[in-house]
C-alpha positions as a LaTeX table, in Angstrom:
\begin{tabular}{lrrr}
\hline
Residue & $x$ (\AA) & $y$ (\AA) & $z$ (\AA) \\
\hline
Met1 & 15.36 & 24.14 & $-9.41$ \\
Arg2 & 15.22 & 23.18 & $-5.74$ \\
His3 & 11.79 & 23.78 & $-4.31$ \\
Gly4 & 11.66 & 24.95 & $-0.71$ \\
Ser5 & 15.44 & 25.40 & $-0.33$ \\
Ser6 & 15.01 & 29.13 & 0.37 \\
Ile7 & 12.21 & 28.70 & 2.94 \\
Pro8 & 13.43 & 29.26 & 6.53 \\
Thr9 & 13.76 & 26.12 & 8.59 \\
Leu10 & 11.35 & 27.38 & 11.26 \\
Leu11 & 8.62 & 27.95 & 8.67 \\
Leu12 & 9.10 & 24.50 & 7.21 \\
Thr13 & 8.92 & 22.98 & 10.67 \\
Ala14 & 5.69 & 24.83 & 11.40 \\
Leu15 & 4.12 & 23.79 & 8.10 \\
Phe16 & 5.02 & 20.17 & 8.71 \\
Ala17 & 3.66 & 20.28 & 12.27 \\
Met18 & 0.30 & 21.57 & 10.98 \\
Gln19 & $-0.15$ & 18.35 & 9.00 \\
Val20 & 0.04 & 16.21 & 12.15 \\
Thr21 & $-3.25$ & 16.57 & 13.99 \\
Pro22 & $-3.79$ & 15.28 & 17.55 \\
Ser23 & $-5.91$ & 12.42 & 16.16 \\
Leu24 & $-2.90$ & 11.17 & 14.23 \\
Ala25 & $-0.54$ & 10.60 & 17.16 \\
Ala26 & 0.47 & 7.12 & 15.98 \\
Pro27 & 3.87 & 6.67 & 14.28 \\
Gln28 & 4.16 & 8.18 & 10.82 \\
Ile29 & 4.83 & 5.39 & 8.33 \\
Gly30 & 4.55 & 6.79 & 4.81 \\
Val31 & 2.80 & 9.09 & 2.37 \\
Ala32 & $-0.05$ & 9.09 & $-0.14$ \\
Ala33 & 1.78 & 9.52 & $-3.43$ \\
Ser34 & $-1.32$ & 10.04 & $-5.55$ \\
Ile35 & $-5.09$ & 10.00 & $-5.09$ \\
Lys36 & $-7.53$ & 9.50 & $-8.00$ \\
Pro37 & $-10.03$ & 10.93 & $-7.36$ \\
Asn38 & $-10.98$ & 10.29 & $-3.73$ \\
Ala39 & $-9.85$ & 8.34 & $-0.70$ \\
Asp40 & $-10.18$ & 8.78 & 3.06 \\
Arg41 & $-8.22$ & 7.78 & 6.10 \\
Ile42 & $-10.14$ & 6.70 & 9.17 \\
Asp43 & $-8.82$ & 6.87 & 12.72 \\
Gly44 & $-11.48$ & 5.69 & 15.16 \\
Ser45 & $-14.51$ & 7.92 & 14.66 \\
Lys46 & $-12.59$ & 10.55 & 12.69 \\
Thr47 & $-12.36$ & 10.63 & 8.91 \\
Glu48 & $-10.07$ & 12.81 & 6.78 \\
Thr49 & $-9.83$ & 13.10 & 3.01 \\
Leu50 & $-6.45$ & 12.07 & 1.63 \\
Ala51 & $-4.59$ & 14.23 & $-0.86$ \\
Pro52 & $-1.27$ & 13.78 & $-2.67$ \\
Gly53 & 1.39 & 14.26 & $-0.02$ \\
Ser54 & $-0.83$ & 13.34 & 2.94 \\
Gln55 & 1.07 & 11.60 & 5.72 \\
Leu56 & 0.13 & 8.04 & 6.68 \\
Tyr57 & 0.12 & 6.69 & 10.22 \\
Ala58 & $-0.01$ & 3.27 & 11.87 \\
Asn59 & $-3.41$ & 1.98 & 12.99 \\
Glu60 & $-5.30$ & 3.92 & 10.32 \\
Thr61 & $-7.74$ & 2.59 & 7.76 \\
Val62 & $-7.57$ & 3.78 & 4.15 \\
Arg63 & $-10.86$ & 3.60 & 2.24 \\
Thr64 & $-11.47$ & 4.56 & $-1.39$ \\
Gly65 & $-14.72$ & 5.60 & $-3.06$ \\
Asn66 & $-16.41$ & 3.73 & $-5.89$ \\
Leu67 & $-14.17$ & 5.49 & $-8.42$ \\
Gly68 & $-11.25$ & 6.17 & $-6.10$ \\
Arg69 & $-7.69$ & 4.91 & $-6.06$ \\
Ala70 & $-4.75$ & 5.57 & $-3.78$ \\
Asp71 & $-1.05$ & 4.95 & $-4.40$ \\
Leu72 & 0.71 & 4.67 & $-1.04$ \\
Val73 & 4.47 & 4.61 & $-0.40$ \\
Phe74 & 5.89 & 3.63 & 2.98 \\
Ile75 & 9.16 & 4.47 & 4.70 \\
Asp76 & 10.74 & 1.12 & 3.78 \\
Lys77 & 9.74 & 1.70 & 0.09 \\
Thr78 & 6.84 & $-0.72$ & 0.28 \\
Asn79 & 4.28 & 0.30 & $-2.35$ \\
Leu80 & 0.55 & $-0.36$ & $-2.06$ \\
Thr81 & $-1.98$ & 0.58 & $-4.74$ \\
Val82 & $-5.55$ & 0.55 & $-3.39$ \\
Gly83 & $-8.25$ & 0.20 & $-6.04$ \\
Pro84 & $-11.83$ & 1.50 & $-6.13$ \\
Ala85 & $-14.31$ & 0.62 & $-3.36$ \\
Ser86 & $-11.51$ & $-0.87$ & $-1.27$ \\
Glu87 & $-10.52$ & $-0.82$ & 2.38 \\
Val88 & $-7.23$ & $-1.64$ & 4.11 \\
Arg89 & $-6.12$ & $-1.16$ & 7.69 \\
Leu90 & $-2.48$ & $-0.23$ & 8.23 \\
Asp91 & $-2.45$ & $-2.40$ & 11.32 \\
Lys92 & 1.21 & $-2.47$ & 12.31 \\
Phe93 & 4.35 & $-0.98$ & 10.79 \\
Val94 & 7.68 & $-1.37$ & 12.55 \\
Tyr95 & 10.61 & $-0.22$ & 10.42 \\
Asp96 & 14.04 & $-1.68$ & 11.03 \\
Pro97 & 16.66 & $-0.17$ & 8.68 \\
Asn98 & 18.68 & $-3.37$ & 9.08 \\
Gly99 & 15.63 & $-5.36$ & 7.98 \\
Ser100 & 15.78 & $-8.03$ & 10.68 \\
Ser101 & 13.27 & $-7.04$ & 13.36 \\
Gly102 & 10.66 & $-5.02$ & 11.49 \\
Gln103 & 7.00 & $-5.93$ & 11.18 \\
Val104 & 4.49 & $-4.91$ & 8.52 \\
Val105 & 0.90 & $-6.09$ & 8.95 \\
Met106 & $-1.95$ & $-4.93$ & 6.73 \\
Gln107 & $-5.58$ & $-6.07$ & 6.86 \\
Met108 & $-7.38$ & $-5.94$ & 3.52 \\
Ser109 & $-11.10$ & $-6.31$ & 4.23 \\
Arg110 & $-12.41$ & $-5.69$ & 0.69 \\
Gly111 & $-11.39$ & $-4.43$ & $-2.72$ \\
Ala112 & $-8.48$ & $-4.62$ & $-5.15$ \\
Phe113 & $-4.82$ & $-4.14$ & $-4.33$ \\
Arg114 & $-1.31$ & $-4.29$ & $-5.75$ \\
Phe115 & 1.45 & $-4.83$ & $-3.20$ \\
Val116 & 5.21 & $-4.41$ & $-3.72$ \\
Thr117 & 7.50 & $-5.36$ & $-0.83$ \\
Gly118 & 10.03 & $-2.87$ & 0.46 \\
Thr119 & 13.60 & $-3.12$ & 1.73 \\
Gln120 & 13.01 & $-5.09$ & 4.92 \\
Glu121 & 13.42 & $-8.84$ & 5.24 \\
His122 & 10.58 & $-10.54$ & 3.42 \\
Arg123 & 9.40 & $-12.50$ & 6.43 \\
Val124 & 8.29 & $-9.29$ & 8.18 \\
Tyr125 & 5.44 & $-8.70$ & 5.69 \\
Lys126 & 1.99 & $-10.14$ & 6.34 \\
Val127 & $-1.23$ & $-9.27$ & 4.53 \\
Ser128 & $-4.44$ & $-10.51$ & 6.17 \\
Thr129 & $-7.83$ & $-10.95$ & 4.49 \\
Pro130 & $-11.12$ & $-12.34$ & 5.86 \\
Tyr131 & $-10.28$ & $-15.64$ & 4.11 \\
Gly132 & $-6.62$ & $-16.15$ & 5.01 \\
Thr133 & $-3.16$ & $-14.58$ & 5.22 \\
Leu134 & $-0.68$ & $-13.78$ & 2.47 \\
Gly135 & 3.04 & $-14.10$ & 3.14 \\
Val136 & 5.35 & $-12.42$ & 0.64 \\
Arg137 & 8.90 & $-13.27$ & $-0.34$ \\
Gly138 & 10.40 & $-10.40$ & $-2.31$ \\
Thr139 & 7.17 & $-10.10$ & $-4.15$ \\
Val140 & 4.81 & $-8.14$ & $-6.35$ \\
Val141 & 1.25 & $-9.45$ & $-5.98$ \\
Glu142 & $-2.24$ & $-8.48$ & $-7.06$ \\
Met143 & $-5.23$ & $-9.25$ & $-4.86$ \\
Ile144 & $-9.00$ & $-9.02$ & $-5.02$ \\
Val145 & $-10.91$ & $-9.48$ & $-1.76$ \\
Gln146 & $-14.69$ & $-9.75$ & $-1.67$ \\
Ser147 & $-16.48$ & $-8.30$ & 1.34 \\
Lys148 & $-18.20$ & $-10.81$ & 3.61 \\
Arg149 & $-21.05$ & $-8.32$ & 3.89 \\
Asn150 & $-21.74$ & $-8.40$ & 0.18 \\
Lys151 & $-22.10$ & $-12.00$ & $-0.98$ \\
Arg152 & $-23.18$ & $-11.40$ & $-4.54$ \\
Asp153 & $-23.31$ & $-14.18$ & $-7.11$ \\
Arg154 & $-19.99$ & $-14.30$ & $-8.92$ \\
Ala155 & $-19.07$ & $-16.38$ & $-11.92$ \\
Asp156 & $-15.70$ & $-17.50$ & $-10.51$ \\
Lys157 & $-16.96$ & $-17.98$ & $-6.91$ \\
Cys158 & $-13.70$ & $-16.46$ & $-5.62$ \\
Asp159 & $-13.94$ & $-14.78$ & $-2.25$ \\
Ala160 & $-10.27$ & $-13.88$ & $-2.59$ \\
Lys161 & $-8.03$ & $-14.04$ & $-5.64$ \\
Val162 & $-4.25$ & $-13.65$ & $-5.72$ \\
Arg163 & $-2.00$ & $-13.30$ & $-8.77$ \\
Leu164 & 1.77 & $-13.52$ & $-8.39$ \\
Val165 & 3.48 & $-10.94$ & $-10.59$ \\
Glu166 & 7.04 & $-11.33$ & $-9.36$ \\
Gly167 & 8.92 & $-13.27$ & $-6.67$ \\
Lys168 & 7.29 & $-15.87$ & $-4.43$ \\
Ala169 & 4.40 & $-15.91$ & $-1.98$ \\
Thr170 & 2.37 & $-18.17$ & 0.27 \\
Tyr171 & $-1.29$ & $-18.03$ & 1.23 \\
Arg172 & $-2.66$ & $-19.78$ & 4.31 \\
Thr173 & $-6.42$ & $-20.12$ & 4.19 \\
Ser174 & $-8.63$ & $-19.60$ & 7.22 \\
Ser175 & $-9.06$ & $-23.39$ & 7.32 \\
Gly176 & $-5.28$ & $-23.84$ & 7.64 \\
Lys177 & $-4.41$ & $-24.93$ & 4.09 \\
Leu178 & $-1.03$ & $-23.57$ & 2.89 \\
Val179 & $-0.72$ & $-22.71$ & $-0.80$ \\
Glu180 & 2.59 & $-21.73$ & $-2.42$ \\
Leu181 & 2.99 & $-19.44$ & $-5.42$ \\
Thr182 & 6.44 & $-19.88$ & $-6.93$ \\
Glu183 & 6.16 & $-18.75$ & $-10.57$ \\
Pro184 & 5.00 & $-15.46$ & $-12.11$ \\
Asn185 & 1.41 & $-15.41$ & $-13.44$ \\
Gln186 & 0.18 & $-18.08$ & $-11.04$ \\
Val187 & $-3.34$ & $-17.28$ & $-9.82$ \\
Ile188 & $-5.21$ & $-18.81$ & $-6.89$ \\
Cys189 & $-8.92$ & $-18.53$ & $-6.13$ \\
Ile190 & $-9.92$ & $-18.99$ & $-2.47$ \\
Ser191 & $-13.46$ & $-19.61$ & $-1.27$ \\
Glu192 & $-14.78$ & $-18.61$ & 2.13 \\
Val193 & $-14.69$ & $-22.23$ & 3.31 \\
Gly194 & $-11.03$ & $-22.58$ & 2.29 \\
Asp195 & $-11.29$ & $-24.34$ & $-1.07$ \\
Val196 & $-8.46$ & $-23.37$ & $-3.43$ \\
Ser197 & $-8.25$ & $-23.61$ & $-7.22$ \\
Arg198 & $-5.30$ & $-22.68$ & $-9.41$ \\
Ser199 & $-4.91$ & $-21.12$ & $-12.84$ \\
Thr200 & $-2.39$ & $-19.13$ & $-14.86$ \\
Ser201 & $-2.82$ & $-15.70$ & $-16.39$ \\
Ser202 & $-0.40$ & $-13.21$ & $-17.91$ \\
Glu203 & $-3.13$ & $-10.56$ & $-17.67$ \\
Ser204 & $-3.74$ & $-8.48$ & $-14.58$ \\
Ile205 & $-6.68$ & $-9.60$ & $-12.45$ \\
Leu206 & $-7.29$ & $-5.97$ & $-11.48$ \\
Thr207 & $-9.85$ & $-3.81$ & $-13.26$ \\
Phe208 & $-7.99$ & $-0.56$ & $-12.64$ \\
Glu209 & $-4.75$ & 0.67 & $-14.14$ \\
Val210 & $-1.86$ & 0.75 & $-11.69$ \\
Gly211 & $-0.73$ & 4.34 & $-11.14$ \\
Glu212 & 2.45 & 5.83 & $-12.49$ \\
Ile213 & 3.56 & 6.54 & $-8.92$ \\
Gly214 & 2.67 & 3.18 & $-7.38$ \\
Asp215 & 3.95 & 1.05 & $-10.24$ \\
Val216 & 7.63 & 0.85 & $-9.37$ \\
Gly217 & 7.95 & $-2.89$ & $-9.93$ \\
Gly218 & 10.52 & $-3.43$ & $-7.20$ \\
Gly219 & 12.85 & $-0.68$ & $-8.43$ \\
Ala220 & 13.74 & 2.58 & $-6.73$ \\
Ser221 & 10.69 & 4.38 & $-5.46$ \\
Pro222 & 10.04 & 7.71 & $-7.20$ \\
Val223 & 8.65 & 9.14 & $-3.96$ \\
Ile224 & 10.90 & 9.93 & $-1.01$ \\
Pro225 & 8.78 & 9.37 & 2.13 \\
Pro226 & 9.07 & 11.73 & 5.12 \\
Gly227 & 12.12 & 11.30 & 7.33 \\
Thr228 & 14.13 & 9.48 & 4.63 \\
Pro229 & 17.70 & 10.63 & 3.86 \\
Gly230 & 17.61 & 12.58 & 0.62 \\
Gly231 & 14.21 & 14.08 & 1.34 \\
Pro232 & 13.48 & 17.79 & 1.32 \\
Pro233 & 14.24 & 20.19 & 4.20 \\
Gly234 & 11.61 & 19.94 & 6.90 \\
Gly235 & 11.12 & 16.19 & 6.50 \\
Gly236 & 8.15 & 16.20 & 4.12 \\
Pro237 & 7.68 & 13.91 & 1.10 \\
Cys238 & 9.07 & 14.77 & $-2.35$ \\
Cys239 & 9.47 & 13.13 & $-5.76$ \\
His240 & 12.17 & 12.91 & $-8.42$ \\
Ile241 & 11.95 & 15.41 & $-11.25$ \\
Asp242 & 11.25 & 12.82 & $-13.95$ \\
Gln243 & 8.79 & 10.78 & $-11.88$ \\
Cys244 & 6.44 & 13.21 & $-10.16$ \\
Gly245 & 3.57 & 12.52 & $-12.54$ \\
Ser246 & 0.38 & 14.02 & $-11.14$ \\
Ser247 & 1.34 & 13.52 & $-7.49$ \\
Gly248 & 1.48 & 17.24 & $-6.68$ \\
Leu249 & 4.56 & 16.68 & $-4.48$ \\
Pro250 & 7.58 & 19.04 & $-4.40$ \\
Leu251 & 10.78 & 18.07 & $-6.18$ \\
Cys252 & 13.48 & 16.38 & $-4.17$ \\
Pro253 & 16.76 & 18.30 & $-3.75$ \\
Gln254 & 19.19 & 17.55 & $-6.56$ \\
\hline
\end{tabular}
């Protein structure tokens, strides 16, 4: 059954326009595919609670609660899973369908993340942390970033930890040291002063389970972001019939 196919175009346009508040005038870049159980977006002094299907905009910060998690899908099919007690700023997102002149910059200040690159050229992706910058090359990576405000004693003394799941990646520390990750399951531990240690692990470094929406592993995204060909009338997000999970999104037209 096609959801929304019988709704007049003017009504769909009005419903979509209601989701875009004046505080969210920046370019729309994606959608929250699932939220478990709570996450907020922050634009300056304004905070809004995210829900499945919420639009995402450039220059926003996404912050999850202590038990929260957010699975985010962007217009170039980049997937980002944000774990509990985490914060990421969607700093810059320029989408080039040809993949050559886009730019994707995210700033992860604290928390746990799983990042899957989208369809643009790999060099356009950059993930910044307080301890250095991750460059991805057709990659699935897991990251844990400790907040500089909360310097608790930790057994591994890692201020940032990166595990390569698939593809290749580089990490340049704040002290200028360049570290390459070229094989799956390679793990690096980075200290605040730029010291780097290596290990190998076939187990996830994350303490949360990656969501059924966010875990696409480089394949076709189950969520069609707004404005993408094949999406529903009116330009909103939708999901495929066998992959909607608990997202609460409407079915894509068949």
